[in-house]
C-alpha positions in Angstrom: 107.7 61.9 71.9 109.8 64.3 74.0 108.3 67.4 72.7 104.8 65.8 73.3 105.6 65.3 77.0 107.0 68.6 77.5 103.6 70.0 75.9 101.8 68.2 78.5 103.9 69.2 81.3 103.4 72.7 80.3 99.9 72.4 80.2 99.8 70.7 83.8 102.1 73.2 85.0 99.6 76.3 83.8 96.5 74.5 85.5 98.3 74.0 88.8 99.5 77.5 88.8 97.0 79.0 90.6 98.1 83.0 89.1 97.9 82.0 85.7 94.4 82.6 83.4 93.7 79.1 81.7 89.8 79.1 82.4 87.5 76.3 84.4 89.9 73.8 84.5 92.9 75.7 86.4 89.9 77.1 88.6 88.5 73.4 89.0 91.9 71.9 90.0 92.5 74.4 92.7 88.5 73.9 94.4 89.4 70.4 94.2 92.6 70.9 95.9 91.2 73.5 98.4 88.1 71.2 99.3 90.4 68.2 100.1 92.4 70.2 102.3 89.6 71.7 104.1 87.9 68.3 104.5 91.1 66.4 105.9 91.5 69.3 108.4 87.7 68.7 109.6 87.9 65.2 109.5 91.1 65.2 111.6 89.9 67.4 114.2 86.8 65.1 114.3 88.9 61.8 114.7 90.6 63.3 117.7 87.1 62.6 119.5 87.1 59.0 120.6 83.3 58.4 120.3 83.3 59.6 116.6 86.3 58.0 115.5 84.7 54.8 117.1 81.2 55.5 115.5 82.9 56.7 111.8 86.5 55.4 111.7 86.1 53.4 108.3 84.5 57.1 106.5 87.7 58.8 108.4 90.3 56.3 106.9 88.3 56.8 103.3 88.7 60.3 103.5 92.2 60.1 104.4 93.4 57.7 101.3 91.4 59.8 99.1 92.9 63.1 99.9 96.5 61.8 100.2 96.2 60.3 97.0 95.3 63.4 95.6 98.0 65.2 97.2 100.1 62.7 96.5 99.8 63.2 92.8 99.7 66.7 93.2 103.2 66.8 95.0 104.3 64.2 92.2 103.2 67.0 89.1 104.4 70.0 90.7 107.8 68.1 91.1 107.8 67.3 87.6 106.2 70.4 86.2 109.1 72.7 88.6 111.1 73.0 85.5 108.6 75.1 83.7 108.7 77.9 86.1 110.4 80.8 84.3 113.4 81.3 86.7 114.2 77.7 86.7 113.8 76.9 83.0 117.6 77.1 82.4 118.3 74.8 85.4 117.0 71.5 83.8 114.3 69.2 84.9 116.5 67.8 87.8 117.9 70.8 89.5 114.4 72.5 88.8 112.4 69.6 90.9 114.9 69.8 93.8 115.2 73.6 94.1 111.5 73.3 94.1 111.3 70.4 96.9 113.5 72.7 99.2 111.2 75.9 98.5 108.8 76.5 101.5 105.7 75.6 99.5 107.6 72.3 98.4 108.3 71.3 101.9 104.8 72.3 103.0 103.1 69.9 100.4 106.0 67.2 101.3 104.9 67.6 104.9 101.1 67.1 104.2 101.8 63.9 102.7 104.7 62.2 105.1 102.4 61.6 108.1 100.2 59.7 105.6 103.2 57.3 104.5 104.5 57.4 108.0 101.2 55.7 109.1 101.5 53.2 106.7 105.1 52.4 106.8 106.1 52.8 110.6 104.3 52.3 114.0 103.9 55.3 115.3 101.4 57.1 118.1 97.9 57.7 116.4 98.0 60.9 118.5 101.4 62.3 116.6 99.8 61.4 113.3 96.8 63.6 114.0 98.5 66.6 115.0 100.9 66.3 111.9 98.1 66.0 109.6 97.2 69.6 110.5 100.2 71.1 109.0 97.9 70.8 105.5 96.2 73.9 106.9 99.6 76.0 105.4 98.7 74.4 102.0 96.0 77.0 101.8 98.4 79.7 102.4 99.0 78.9 97.8 95.6 79.6 97.5 94.8 82.8 99.7 96.7 86.2 98.5 96.0 87.5 102.3 97.8 84.7 103.8 100.8 85.2 101.4 100.7 88.9 102.0 100.9 88.3 105.8 104.0 85.9 105.4 105.4 88.3 103.2 105.1 91.1 105.6 106.3 89.2 108.4 109.4 87.8 106.3 110.3 91.6 105.3 109.7 92.9 108.9 112.1 89.8 110.3 114.7 92.0 111.5 112.3 94.3 113.8 110.4 91.7 114.8 113.8 89.5 116.3 114.8 92.7 118.0 110.9 92.7 119.7 112.1 89.0 120.7 115.3 90.0 122.2 113.5 92.9 124.1 110.9 90.5 125.6 113.6 88.2 126.5 115.6 91.0 128.4 112.3 92.4 130.1 111.1 88.9 131.3 114.9 88.3 132.7 114.5 91.6 134.6 111.2 91.1 135.4 111.7 87.6 136.8 115.2 89.0 138.7 113.3 91.3 140.7 110.3 89.5 141.6 112.9 86.8 142.6 114.1 89.4 144.9 111.1 90.4 146.3 109.3 87.6 146.7 111.7 84.5 146.9 111.8 84.2 150.5 108.1 84.7 151.2 106.7 82.4 148.3 110.0 79.7 147.7 107.6 77.5 145.9 106.8 80.0 142.9 109.5 82.5 143.2 112.2 80.7 145.0 114.6 80.9 141.7 114.9 83.1 138.7 113.6 80.2 136.3 110.3 79.8 138.5 109.7 83.4 138.4 110.6 83.4 134.5 107.3 81.8 134.2 105.3 84.6 135.8 107.4 87.1 133.9 106.3 85.8 131.0 102.7 85.4 131.6 102.4 89.1 133.0 104.7 90.4 129.9 101.9 88.4 127.6 99.2 90.2 129.5 97.7 86.8 130.1 97.6 86.6 133.8 96.8 82.8 134.9 96.7 83.8 138.4 98.8 80.9 139.4 101.7 83.1 140.8 100.7 86.3 142.5 102.8 88.8 144.3 101.7 89.2 147.6 104.4 91.9 149.4 104.1 95.7 148.8 107.6 95.5 146.6 106.5 92.6 144.7 103.1 94.0 143.7 104.6 97.0 142.6 107.2 95.5 140.4 103.9 93.4 139.0 102.2 96.7 138.3 105.3 98.0 136.3 105.7 94.6 134.5 101.9 94.7 133.3 102.6 98.2 132.0 105.7 97.0 130.2 103.7 94.1 128.9 101.5 96.3 127.2 104.4 97.7 125.3 105.8 94.2 124.8 102.4 93.3 122.9 101.9 96.5 121.0 105.4 97.0 119.4 105.3 94.0 117.0 101.2 94.2 116.4 102.2 97.5 115.2 105.0 96.5 113.0 103.2 93.7 111.5 100.0 96.0 111.1 102.2 98.5 109.0 104.1 95.9 107.1 100.9 94.2 106.0 99.1 96.8 104.9 102.3 98.3 102.7 102.4 94.9 101.2 98.6 94.8 100.4 99.0 98.1 98.8 102.2 97.2 97.1 100.5 94.2 95.9 97.2 96.2 94.4 99.7 98.4 93.0 101.7 96.0 91.0 98.4 94.3 89.7 96.6 97.7 88.9 100.0 98.7 87.1 99.9 95.5 85.2 96.4 96.0 84.0 96.7 99.3 82.7 100.3 98.2 81.0 98.0 95.8 78.9 95.7 98.6 77.5 96.8 99.6 73.9 95.3 103.3 74.5 98.1 103.8 77.3 101.0 102.0 75.7 102.6 105.4 74.7 102.4 107.1 78.2 105.8 107.1 80.4 106.1 105.3 83.7 104.9 108.7 85.4 101.9 109.3 83.5 101.1 105.8 83.9 101.2 106.2 87.8 98.7 109.2 87.4 96.3 107.3 85.4 96.3 104.8 88.0 95.1 107.1 90.6 92.1 107.6 88.3 91.1 104.1 87.6 88.8 101.5 89.4 89.6 98.1 88.8 86.2 96.0 88.4 85.5 92.0 87.9 82.5 91.3 86.0 80.7 87.9 85.7 79.5 86.0 82.9 75.9 87.5 82.2 76.1 90.9 83.8 74.6 94.1 82.8 77.5 96.5 82.6 75.7 99.7 81.2 71.7 100.1 80.4 70.6 101.8 77.3 68.9 105.2 78.5 70.6 105.4 81.9 72.8 108.5 82.8 76.4 107.6 81.6 79.2 108.4 84.7 82.1 106.6 83.4 84.0 104.7 80.7 85.5 101.2 80.9 88.4 99.9 79.6 88.9 96.2 78.8 91.6 94.3 80.5 90.5 90.9 79.6 87.2 88.9 79.0 84.6 90.0 76.0 81.3 92.3 76.3 78.8 92.7 73.8 77.3 96.2 73.0 73.7 95.7 71.7 72.6 98.9 69.8 69.3 99.3 68.2 70.4 98.0 64.6 73.5 95.5 65.5 75.5 94.0 68.5 79.0 94.9 68.8 81.5 92.6 70.4 84.7 94.3 72.1 87.7 92.3 73.4 90.7 93.0 75.4 92.3 96.3 75.0 89.1 97.8 73.4 87.1 100.7 75.5 83.5 101.4 75.7 81.5 104.3 77.1 83.6 107.2 76.3 81.3 109.6 74.2 78.4 109.4 76.3 81.0 110.1 79.7 82.4 113.0 77.9 79.2 114.2 77.3 77.4 112.9 80.4 74.7 112.2 78.2 72.5 108.8 78.4 73.8 105.5 77.2 72.9 104.7 73.8 73.3 100.9 74.1 73.0 98.3 76.6 76.4 96.4 77.7 76.5 92.9 78.8 79.5 90.7 79.9 79.7 87.6 77.4 82.6 86.0 80.1 84.0 86.6 83.3 85.7 89.8 82.3 87.6 92.4 84.2 87.6 96.3 83.5 89.0 99.5 84.7 86.4 102.2 85.1 87.5 106.0 84.6 85.0 108.6 86.0 83.4 111.4 83.2 85.3 114.0 85.2 88.4 112.0 85.7 88.3 111.3 81.9 87.6 115.1 80.9 91.1 116.0 83.1 93.0 113.2 81.6 92.1 114.2 78.1 93.0 117.6 79.0 96.5 116.7 80.6 97.3 114.0 77.9 96.6 115.2 74.2 97.8 111.7 72.8 94.9 110.1 75.0 92.5 112.6 73.9 93.4 112.1 70.1 93.3 108.3 70.2 89.8 108.2 72.2 88.2 110.8 69.8 89.9 108.8 66.7 88.4 105.4 67.7 85.3 107.0 68.4 84.8 108.2 65.0 86.1 104.8 63.3 83.4 103.3 65.1 80.9 105.5 64.4 81.9 105.8 60.8 82.2 102.0 60.2 79.9 100.4 62.6 77.3 102.7 63.5 76.8 104.1 59.8 73.4 104.7 58.6 72.0 104.5 62.2 70.1 107.1 64.2 71.5 105.7 67.5 71.8 108.5 70.5 75.5 108.0 70.0 75.8 109.6 66.6 74.5 112.9 68.4 77.0 112.7 71.1 80.3 112.8 68.9 81.4 116.5 68.3 81.8 117.7 65.1 
């Protein structure tokens, strides 16, 4: 019984883990959760309009009950399955659940359901409940690689961004103090004290400029002009830091993903880390949907393909051949730069790595072991699977 429960828990963890590749079940579960988040956010915004709330209050309440049921079940399942997370498997179920509950994603999931339960148990201001519901937006970060990359970029540059904030505080104090000296006696209601002048300094440094406080003396306008130029630097500095960190994070993520794809191909298992890095520069990752024609018989061949995961079917004149993860095809036609001898169709969603013919030539010249394995696989394929056919591919293999 206990083993069966562990199996169910493991299965649920894999389904809810959006990084796992378990087919349609995981994708469907994730899309249901994303849809629930989007629907509740839309309902929350529309519910803040009194006329719409009066006309459709029951519909909004039904949406909230359904969504909270889904989110509460999700929270409970993630709490239960936390022990299946690889780094926490040695902690035990209770400690793993506690560790997940205080993690950023766990706190966001908890904050997403608390407003609903508070509204049932406590008498609180309706507007506060509406605003707290919008925290659910951050649940989308679990399903958005771009949002996760941005958050990781902000975290990695937290010290530099804190330094920018300190500089901004110092610039605000200096600008407010100078404007207090220049305009305090002329406009005491707006610049009579340094705290009053700080509002003008913050708005000016932020390049917003509401216009509710404007210097009227010559020295005040000079200080205002200098503050505007300083504000441009204050805005540009953190923007540049975040943009650079975000670009680096995206490149790092792509590098890690591509490295993992290359490492899974048996053709490259004997390469060193330096050689794999060189190969990665030549490969192009492609995601192919089911039923897509990857190559068509008779068209010019410009690339060979390596299958990371999925399955394809090679439709020859006399037979059909199925290839799966770790296999490659199109290498002979690409080397000869001839025309395709078969039509290749994806039987299910497939990830490929494409290698242009010119890059394939240079790679085989540099790496004899890769060249040997490609020619060996081609000869075996021709000798055993295509023996006795007059397919075009036979004339493409060197003697």
